[in-house]
PDB file of N, CA, C and O in Angstrom:
ATOM      1  N   MET A   1      19.735  11.652 -14.043  1.00  0.00           N
ATOM      2  CA  MET A   1      21.078  11.466 -14.542  1.00  0.00           C
ATOM      3  C   MET A   1      21.380  12.558 -15.441  1.00  0.00           C
ATOM      4  O   MET A   1      20.458  12.999 -16.126  1.00  0.00           O
ATOM      5  N   ASN A   2      22.488  13.036 -15.536  1.00  0.00           N
ATOM      6  CA  ASN A   2      22.928  13.963 -16.527  1.00  0.00           C
ATOM      7  C   ASN A   2      23.535  13.448 -17.770  1.00  0.00           C
ATOM      8  O   ASN A   2      24.286  12.472 -17.773  1.00  0.00           O
ATOM      9  N   ALA A   3      23.200  14.117 -18.836  1.00  0.00           N
ATOM     10  CA  ALA A   3      23.504  13.559 -20.191  1.00  0.00           C
ATOM     11  C   ALA A   3      25.023  13.477 -20.445  1.00  0.00           C
ATOM     12  O   ALA A   3      25.536  12.724 -21.272  1.00  0.00           O
ATOM     13  N   GLU A   4      25.700  14.354 -19.624  1.00  0.00           N
ATOM     14  CA  GLU A   4      27.108  14.351 -19.925  1.00  0.00           C
ATOM     15  C   GLU A   4      28.059  13.483 -19.109  1.00  0.00           C
ATOM     16  O   GLU A   4      29.281  13.466 -19.259  1.00  0.00           O
ATOM     17  N   GLU A   5      27.329  12.728 -18.186  1.00  0.00           N
ATOM     18  CA  GLU A   5      28.022  11.847 -17.423  1.00  0.00           C
ATOM     19  C   GLU A   5      28.404  10.620 -18.168  1.00  0.00           C
ATOM     20  O   GLU A   5      27.767  10.234 -19.148  1.00  0.00           O
ATOM     21  N   GLU A   6      29.468   9.999 -17.687  1.00  0.00           N
ATOM     22  CA  GLU A   6      29.940   8.695 -18.252  1.00  0.00           C
ATOM     23  C   GLU A   6      29.210   7.604 -17.627  1.00  0.00           C
ATOM     24  O   GLU A   6      29.110   7.627 -16.400  1.00  0.00           O
ATOM     25  N   LEU A   7      28.667   6.624 -18.306  1.00  0.00           N
ATOM     26  CA  LEU A   7      27.969   5.638 -17.641  1.00  0.00           C
ATOM     27  C   LEU A   7      28.706   4.319 -17.965  1.00  0.00           C
ATOM     28  O   LEU A   7      29.152   4.066 -19.084  1.00  0.00           O
ATOM     29  N   SER A   8      28.796   3.514 -16.913  1.00  0.00           N
ATOM     30  CA  SER A   8      29.051   2.061 -17.322  1.00  0.00           C
ATOM     31  C   SER A   8      27.882   1.275 -17.668  1.00  0.00           C
ATOM     32  O   SER A   8      26.740   1.587 -17.331  1.00  0.00           O
ATOM     33  N   PRO A   9      28.230   0.105 -18.442  1.00  0.00           N
ATOM     34  CA  PRO A   9      27.212  -0.633 -18.989  1.00  0.00           C
ATOM     35  C   PRO A   9      26.082  -0.949 -17.715  1.00  0.00           C
ATOM     36  O   PRO A   9      24.885  -0.693 -17.849  1.00  0.00           O
ATOM     37  N   GLY A  10      26.536  -1.413 -16.739  1.00  0.00           N
ATOM     38  CA  GLY A  10      25.535  -1.650 -15.474  1.00  0.00           C
ATOM     39  C   GLY A  10      24.877  -0.433 -15.044  1.00  0.00           C
ATOM     40  O   GLY A  10      23.728  -0.553 -14.620  1.00  0.00           O
ATOM     41  N   GLN A  11      25.430   0.776 -15.082  1.00  0.00           N
ATOM     42  CA  GLN A  11      24.593   1.964 -14.687  1.00  0.00           C
ATOM     43  C   GLN A  11      23.574   2.295 -15.876  1.00  0.00           C
ATOM     44  O   GLN A  11      22.391   2.578 -15.686  1.00  0.00           O
ATOM     45  N   ALA A  12      24.134   2.228 -17.009  1.00  0.00           N
ATOM     46  CA  ALA A  12      23.199   2.426 -18.097  1.00  0.00           C
ATOM     47  C   ALA A  12      21.818   1.515 -18.070  1.00  0.00           C
ATOM     48  O   ALA A  12      20.705   1.971 -18.333  1.00  0.00           O
ATOM     49  N   LEU A  13      22.067   0.263 -17.734  1.00  0.00           N
ATOM     50  CA  LEU A  13      20.942  -0.664 -17.643  1.00  0.00           C
ATOM     51  C   LEU A  13      20.168  -0.393 -16.518  1.00  0.00           C
ATOM     52  O   LEU A  13      18.958  -0.599 -16.610  1.00  0.00           O
ATOM     53  N   ARG A  14      20.660   0.056 -15.410  1.00  0.00           N
ATOM     54  CA  ARG A  14      19.868   0.454 -14.380  1.00  0.00           C
ATOM     55  C   ARG A  14      19.024   1.637 -14.532  1.00  0.00           C
ATOM     56  O   ARG A  14      17.881   1.728 -14.083  1.00  0.00           O
ATOM     57  N   GLU A  15      19.697   2.610 -15.241  1.00  0.00           N
ATOM     58  CA  GLU A  15      18.947   3.750 -15.647  1.00  0.00           C
ATOM     59  C   GLU A  15      17.807   3.481 -16.580  1.00  0.00           C
ATOM     60  O   GLU A  15      16.726   4.055 -16.450  1.00  0.00           O
ATOM     61  N   VAL A  16      18.039   2.648 -17.474  1.00  0.00           N
ATOM     62  CA  VAL A  16      17.030   2.244 -18.503  1.00  0.00           C
ATOM     63  C   VAL A  16      15.875   1.588 -17.813  1.00  0.00           C
ATOM     64  O   VAL A  16      14.699   1.868 -18.041  1.00  0.00           O
ATOM     65  N   SER A  17      16.285   0.710 -16.966  1.00  0.00           N
ATOM     66  CA  SER A  17      15.214   0.102 -16.100  1.00  0.00           C
ATOM     67  C   SER A  17      14.420   1.042 -15.263  1.00  0.00           C
ATOM     68  O   SER A  17      13.202   0.911 -15.142  1.00  0.00           O
ATOM     69  N   ARG A  18      15.122   2.020 -14.666  1.00  0.00           N
ATOM     70  CA  ARG A  18      14.374   3.016 -13.841  1.00  0.00           C
ATOM     71  C   ARG A  18      13.374   3.881 -14.697  1.00  0.00           C
ATOM     72  O   ARG A  18      12.213   4.094 -14.349  1.00  0.00           O
ATOM     73  N   VAL A  19      13.886   4.303 -15.727  1.00  0.00           N
ATOM     74  CA  VAL A  19      12.886   5.001 -16.665  1.00  0.00           C
ATOM     75  C   VAL A  19      11.770   4.237 -17.235  1.00  0.00           C
ATOM     76  O   VAL A  19      10.638   4.714 -17.318  1.00  0.00           O
ATOM     77  N   ASP A  20      12.117   2.912 -17.678  1.00  0.00           N
ATOM     78  CA  ASP A  20      11.084   2.112 -17.979  1.00  0.00           C
ATOM     79  C   ASP A  20       9.980   1.717 -16.975  1.00  0.00           C
ATOM     80  O   ASP A  20       8.844   1.423 -17.350  1.00  0.00           O
ATOM     81  N   GLY A  21      10.379   1.725 -15.636  1.00  0.00           N
ATOM     82  CA  GLY A  21       9.472   1.535 -14.612  1.00  0.00           C
ATOM     83  C   GLY A  21       8.623   2.759 -14.445  1.00  0.00           C
ATOM     84  O   GLY A  21       7.420   2.648 -14.207  1.00  0.00           O
ATOM     85  N   ARG A  22       9.244   3.984 -14.570  1.00  0.00           N
ATOM     86  CA  ARG A  22       8.449   5.328 -14.260  1.00  0.00           C
ATOM     87  C   ARG A  22       7.356   5.414 -15.480  1.00  0.00           C
ATOM     88  O   ARG A  22       6.196   5.769 -15.272  1.00  0.00           O
ATOM     89  N   VAL A  23       7.802   5.085 -16.654  1.00  0.00           N
ATOM     90  CA  VAL A  23       6.894   5.149 -17.847  1.00  0.00           C
ATOM     91  C   VAL A  23       5.804   4.166 -17.651  1.00  0.00           C
ATOM     92  O   VAL A  23       4.631   4.513 -17.786  1.00  0.00           O
ATOM     93  N   ARG A  24       6.131   2.980 -17.345  1.00  0.00           N
ATOM     94  CA  ARG A  24       4.988   2.023 -17.173  1.00  0.00           C
ATOM     95  C   ARG A  24       4.056   2.436 -16.220  1.00  0.00           C
ATOM     96  O   ARG A  24       2.854   2.399 -16.480  1.00  0.00           O
ATOM     97  N   ASP A  25       4.550   2.888 -14.968  1.00  0.00           N
ATOM     98  CA  ASP A  25       3.584   3.302 -13.929  1.00  0.00           C
ATOM     99  C   ASP A  25       2.661   4.457 -14.261  1.00  0.00           C
ATOM    100  O   ASP A  25       1.534   4.548 -13.773  1.00  0.00           O
ATOM    101  N   SER A  26       3.201   5.381 -15.150  1.00  0.00           N
ATOM    102  CA  SER A  26       2.416   6.649 -15.404  1.00  0.00           C
ATOM    103  C   SER A  26       1.444   6.312 -16.570  1.00  0.00           C
ATOM    104  O   SER A  26       0.457   7.030 -16.731  1.00  0.00           O
ATOM    105  N   SER A  27       1.667   5.296 -17.358  1.00  0.00           N
ATOM    106  CA  SER A  27       0.713   4.891 -18.470  1.00  0.00           C
ATOM    107  C   SER A  27      -0.359   3.928 -17.992  1.00  0.00           C
ATOM    108  O   SER A  27      -1.328   3.759 -18.732  1.00  0.00           O
ATOM    109  N   ARG A  28      -0.294   3.294 -16.864  1.00  0.00           N
ATOM    110  CA  ARG A  28      -1.163   2.307 -16.336  1.00  0.00           C
ATOM    111  C   ARG A  28      -2.540   2.860 -16.279  1.00  0.00           C
ATOM    112  O   ARG A  28      -3.474   2.287 -16.840  1.00  0.00           O
ATOM    113  N   GLY A  29      -2.691   4.028 -15.572  1.00  0.00           N
ATOM    114  CA  GLY A  29      -4.074   4.575 -15.257  1.00  0.00           C
ATOM    115  C   GLY A  29      -4.921   4.884 -16.543  1.00  0.00           C
ATOM    116  O   GLY A  29      -6.063   4.467 -16.739  1.00  0.00           O
ATOM    117  N   PRO A  30      -4.106   5.766 -17.483  1.00  0.00           N
ATOM    118  CA  PRO A  30      -4.837   5.989 -18.919  1.00  0.00           C
ATOM    119  C   PRO A  30      -5.146   4.635 -19.499  1.00  0.00           C
ATOM    120  O   PRO A  30      -6.238   4.493 -20.050  1.00  0.00           O
ATOM    121  N   GLY A  31      -4.310   3.628 -19.437  1.00  0.00           N
ATOM    122  CA  GLY A  31      -4.469   2.445 -20.219  1.00  0.00           C
ATOM    123  C   GLY A  31      -5.839   1.739 -19.603  1.00  0.00           C
ATOM    124  O   GLY A  31      -6.696   1.316 -20.379  1.00  0.00           O
ATOM    125  N   TRP A  32      -5.966   1.657 -18.468  1.00  0.00           N
ATOM    126  CA  TRP A  32      -7.181   1.194 -17.832  1.00  0.00           C
ATOM    127  C   TRP A  32      -8.480   2.066 -18.218  1.00  0.00           C
ATOM    128  O   TRP A  32      -9.535   1.501 -18.504  1.00  0.00           O
ATOM    129  N   MET A  33      -8.362   3.398 -18.213  1.00  0.00           N
ATOM    130  CA  MET A  33      -9.414   4.100 -18.660  1.00  0.00           C
ATOM    131  C   MET A  33      -9.907   3.860 -20.113  1.00  0.00           C
ATOM    132  O   MET A  33     -11.101   3.733 -20.386  1.00  0.00           O
ATOM    133  N   PHE A  34      -8.820   3.805 -21.099  1.00  0.00           N
ATOM    134  CA  PHE A  34      -9.269   3.469 -22.435  1.00  0.00           C
ATOM    135  C   PHE A  34      -9.906   2.142 -22.445  1.00  0.00           C
ATOM    136  O   PHE A  34     -10.944   1.989 -23.090  1.00  0.00           O
ATOM    137  N   LEU A  35      -9.362   1.136 -21.767  1.00  0.00           N
ATOM    138  CA  LEU A  35     -10.064  -0.109 -21.728  1.00  0.00           C
ATOM    139  C   LEU A  35     -11.505  -0.134 -21.271  1.00  0.00           C
ATOM    140  O   LEU A  35     -12.351  -0.738 -21.931  1.00  0.00           O
ATOM    141  N   ILE A  36     -11.800   0.500 -20.170  1.00  0.00           N
ATOM    142  CA  ILE A  36     -13.157   0.568 -19.606  1.00  0.00           C
ATOM    143  C   ILE A  36     -14.070   1.284 -20.538  1.00  0.00           C
ATOM    144  O   ILE A  36     -15.227   0.907 -20.725  1.00  0.00           O
ATOM    145  N   VAL A  37     -13.491   2.419 -21.177  1.00  0.00           N
ATOM    146  CA  VAL A  37     -14.416   3.258 -22.107  1.00  0.00           C
ATOM    147  C   VAL A  37     -14.688   2.455 -23.277  1.00  0.00           C
ATOM    148  O   VAL A  37     -15.814   2.467 -23.775  1.00  0.00           O
ATOM    149  N   GLY A  38     -13.751   1.760 -23.755  1.00  0.00           N
ATOM    150  CA  GLY A  38     -13.923   0.969 -24.925  1.00  0.00           C
ATOM    151  C   GLY A  38     -15.008  -0.305 -24.757  1.00  0.00           C
ATOM    152  O   GLY A  38     -15.848  -0.570 -25.617  1.00  0.00           O
ATOM    153  N   VAL A  39     -14.861  -0.973 -23.629  1.00  0.00           N
ATOM    154  CA  VAL A  39     -15.788  -1.999 -23.288  1.00  0.00           C
ATOM    155  C   VAL A  39     -17.166  -1.309 -23.149  1.00  0.00           C
ATOM    156  O   VAL A  39     -18.138  -1.781 -23.738  1.00  0.00           O
ATOM    157  N   ALA A  40     -17.267  -0.208 -22.387  1.00  0.00           N
ATOM    158  CA  ALA A  40     -18.557   0.318 -22.054  1.00  0.00           C
ATOM    159  C   ALA A  40     -19.157   0.858 -23.416  1.00  0.00           C
ATOM    160  O   ALA A  40     -20.383   0.867 -23.530  1.00  0.00           O
ATOM    161  N   THR A  41     -18.369   1.305 -24.445  1.00  0.00           N
ATOM    162  CA  THR A  41     -18.885   1.679 -25.679  1.00  0.00           C
ATOM    163  C   THR A  41     -19.357   0.429 -26.589  1.00  0.00           C
ATOM    164  O   THR A  41     -20.350   0.545 -27.307  1.00  0.00           O
ATOM    165  N   MET A  42     -18.703  -0.623 -26.543  1.00  0.00           N
ATOM    166  CA  MET A  42     -19.128  -1.814 -27.082  1.00  0.00           C
ATOM    167  C   MET A  42     -20.536  -2.421 -26.582  1.00  0.00           C
ATOM    168  O   MET A  42     -21.264  -3.093 -27.312  1.00  0.00           O
ATOM    169  N   VAL A  43     -20.805  -2.116 -25.321  1.00  0.00           N
ATOM    170  CA  VAL A  43     -21.989  -2.527 -24.793  1.00  0.00           C
ATOM    171  C   VAL A  43     -23.101  -1.431 -25.009  1.00  0.00           C
ATOM    172  O   VAL A  43     -24.231  -1.770 -25.359  1.00  0.00           O
ATOM    173  N   TYR A  44     -22.774  -0.141 -24.802  1.00  0.00           N
ATOM    174  CA  TYR A  44     -23.712   1.038 -25.108  1.00  0.00           C
ATOM    175  C   TYR A  44     -24.312   1.077 -26.469  1.00  0.00           C
ATOM    176  O   TYR A  44     -25.537   1.102 -26.585  1.00  0.00           O
ATOM    177  N   TRP A  45     -23.538   1.083 -27.489  1.00  0.00           N
ATOM    178  CA  TRP A  45     -24.035   1.426 -28.847  1.00  0.00           C
ATOM    179  C   TRP A  45     -24.985   0.256 -29.379  1.00  0.00           C
ATOM    180  O   TRP A  45     -26.031   0.556 -29.955  1.00  0.00           O
ATOM    181  N   PRO A  46     -24.623  -1.059 -29.188  1.00  0.00           N
ATOM    182  CA  PRO A  46     -25.596  -2.062 -29.615  1.00  0.00           C
ATOM    183  C   PRO A  46     -26.906  -2.060 -28.864  1.00  0.00           C
ATOM    184  O   PRO A  46     -27.926  -2.447 -29.434  1.00  0.00           O
ATOM    185  N   ILE A  47     -26.927  -1.636 -27.593  1.00  0.00           N
ATOM    186  CA  ILE A  47     -28.114  -1.405 -26.918  1.00  0.00           C
ATOM    187  C   ILE A  47     -28.954  -0.192 -27.581  1.00  0.00           C
ATOM    188  O   ILE A  47     -30.149  -0.283 -27.859  1.00  0.00           O
ATOM    189  N   MET A  48     -28.252   0.820 -27.771  1.00  0.00           N
ATOM    190  CA  MET A  48     -28.960   2.048 -28.328  1.00  0.00           C
ATOM    191  C   MET A  48     -29.440   1.857 -29.776  1.00  0.00           C
ATOM    192  O   MET A  48     -30.407   2.494 -30.193  1.00  0.00           O
ATOM    193  N   LEU A  49     -28.783   1.001 -30.527  1.00  0.00           N
ATOM    194  CA  LEU A  49     -29.073   0.958 -31.952  1.00  0.00           C
ATOM    195  C   LEU A  49     -30.077  -0.387 -32.277  1.00  0.00           C
ATOM    196  O   LEU A  49     -30.809  -0.398 -33.267  1.00  0.00           O
ATOM    197  N   LEU A  50     -30.024  -1.295 -31.499  1.00  0.00           N
ATOM    198  CA  LEU A  50     -30.647  -2.564 -31.675  1.00  0.00           C
ATOM    199  C   LEU A  50     -31.953  -2.857 -30.905  1.00  0.00           C
ATOM    200  O   LEU A  50     -32.770  -3.694 -31.289  1.00  0.00           O
ATOM    201  N   VAL A  51     -32.111  -2.000 -29.629  1.00  0.00           N
ATOM    202  CA  VAL A  51     -33.083  -2.170 -28.728  1.00  0.00           C
ATOM    203  C   VAL A  51     -34.058  -1.008 -28.839  1.00  0.00           C
ATOM    204  O   VAL A  51     -34.384  -0.463 -27.784  1.00  0.00           O
ATOM    205  N   ASP A  52     -34.517  -0.603 -29.875  1.00  0.00           N
ATOM    206  CA  ASP A  52     -35.267   0.569 -30.163  1.00  0.00           C
ATOM    207  C   ASP A  52     -36.700   0.356 -29.386  1.00  0.00           C
ATOM    208  O   ASP A  52     -37.105   1.164 -28.550  1.00  0.00           O
ATOM    209  N   GLY A  53     -37.353  -0.721 -29.729  1.00  0.00           N
ATOM    210  CA  GLY A  53     -38.718  -0.753 -29.034  1.00  0.00           C
ATOM    211  C   GLY A  53     -38.728  -1.700 -27.849  1.00  0.00           C
ATOM    212  O   GLY A  53     -39.807  -2.013 -27.345  1.00  0.00           O
ATOM    213  N   MET A  54     -37.687  -2.129 -27.423  1.00  0.00           N
ATOM    214  CA  MET A  54     -37.473  -3.010 -26.403  1.00  0.00           C
ATOM    215  C   MET A  54     -37.585  -2.439 -24.918  1.00  0.00           C
ATOM    216  O   MET A  54     -38.038  -3.083 -23.972  1.00  0.00           O
ATOM    217  N   VAL A  55     -37.112  -1.156 -24.861  1.00  0.00           N
ATOM    218  CA  VAL A  55     -37.028  -0.626 -23.591  1.00  0.00           C
ATOM    219  C   VAL A  55     -38.383  -0.253 -23.034  1.00  0.00           C
ATOM    220  O   VAL A  55     -38.626  -0.475 -21.848  1.00  0.00           O
ATOM    221  N   PRO A  56     -39.348   0.346 -23.897  1.00  0.00           N
ATOM    222  CA  PRO A  56     -40.716   0.477 -23.286  1.00  0.00           C
ATOM    223  C   PRO A  56     -41.294  -0.971 -22.786  1.00  0.00           C
ATOM    224  O   PRO A  56     -41.927  -1.125 -21.742  1.00  0.00           O
ATOM    225  N   ALA A  57     -40.967  -1.994 -23.707  1.00  0.00           N
ATOM    226  CA  ALA A  57     -41.529  -3.380 -23.399  1.00  0.00           C
ATOM    227  C   ALA A  57     -40.977  -3.840 -22.072  1.00  0.00           C
ATOM    228  O   ALA A  57     -41.697  -4.471 -21.299  1.00  0.00           O
ATOM    229  N   VAL A  58     -39.784  -3.560 -21.794  1.00  0.00           N
ATOM    230  CA  VAL A  58     -39.032  -4.086 -20.483  1.00  0.00           C
ATOM    231  C   VAL A  58     -39.614  -3.255 -19.290  1.00  0.00           C
ATOM    232  O   VAL A  58     -39.780  -3.740 -18.171  1.00  0.00           O
ATOM    233  N   TRP A  59     -39.879  -2.092 -19.591  1.00  0.00           N
ATOM    234  CA  TRP A  59     -40.550  -1.414 -18.406  1.00  0.00           C
ATOM    235  C   TRP A  59     -42.028  -1.841 -18.103  1.00  0.00           C
ATOM    236  O   TRP A  59     -42.487  -1.888 -16.962  1.00  0.00           O
ATOM    237  N   ARG A  60     -42.690  -2.133 -19.184  1.00  0.00           N
ATOM    238  CA  ARG A  60     -43.947  -2.771 -18.898  1.00  0.00           C
ATOM    239  C   ARG A  60     -44.070  -4.097 -18.134  1.00  0.00           C
ATOM    240  O   ARG A  60     -44.907  -4.391 -17.280  1.00  0.00           O
ATOM    241  N   LEU A  61     -42.983  -4.895 -18.660  1.00  0.00           N
ATOM    242  CA  LEU A  61     -42.721  -6.220 -18.007  1.00  0.00           C
ATOM    243  C   LEU A  61     -42.397  -6.059 -16.574  1.00  0.00           C
ATOM    244  O   LEU A  61     -42.763  -6.926 -15.780  1.00  0.00           O
ATOM    245  N   LEU A  62     -41.739  -5.017 -16.176  1.00  0.00           N
ATOM    246  CA  LEU A  62     -41.272  -4.659 -14.756  1.00  0.00           C
ATOM    247  C   LEU A  62     -42.394  -4.171 -13.994  1.00  0.00           C
ATOM    248  O   LEU A  62     -42.350  -4.138 -12.764  1.00  0.00           O
ATOM    249  N   GLY A  63     -43.400  -3.788 -14.658  1.00  0.00           N
ATOM    250  CA  GLY A  63     -44.670  -3.114 -13.924  1.00  0.00           C
ATOM    251  C   GLY A  63     -44.554  -1.697 -13.740  1.00  0.00           C
ATOM    252  O   GLY A  63     -45.336  -1.148 -12.963  1.00  0.00           O
ATOM    253  N   ARG A  64     -43.637  -0.992 -14.382  1.00  0.00           N
ATOM    254  CA  ARG A  64     -43.466   0.338 -14.257  1.00  0.00           C
ATOM    255  C   ARG A  64     -44.147   1.026 -15.628  1.00  0.00           C
ATOM    256  O   ARG A  64     -43.729   0.835 -16.770  1.00  0.00           O
ATOM    257  N   ARG A  65     -45.053   1.695 -15.336  1.00  0.00           N
ATOM    258  CA  ARG A  65     -45.954   2.396 -16.261  1.00  0.00           C
ATOM    259  C   ARG A  65     -47.265   1.772 -16.547  1.00  0.00           C
ATOM    260  O   ARG A  65     -48.056   2.320 -17.315  1.00  0.00           O
TER     261      ARG A  65
END
């Protein structure tokens, strides 16, 4: 749409809906990426900080080493 065109209220609503849909579609991928990275971080750091001596013990229980 051109900024200099006159819009009727119906056309303006359709244009707003069209732009809203495009913005929504383009933000969906990065939104999922941030969600996955956030959940992975919440799992990773407690394991790294709290399970200091547990990893070798788990390997021994599994028969590796």
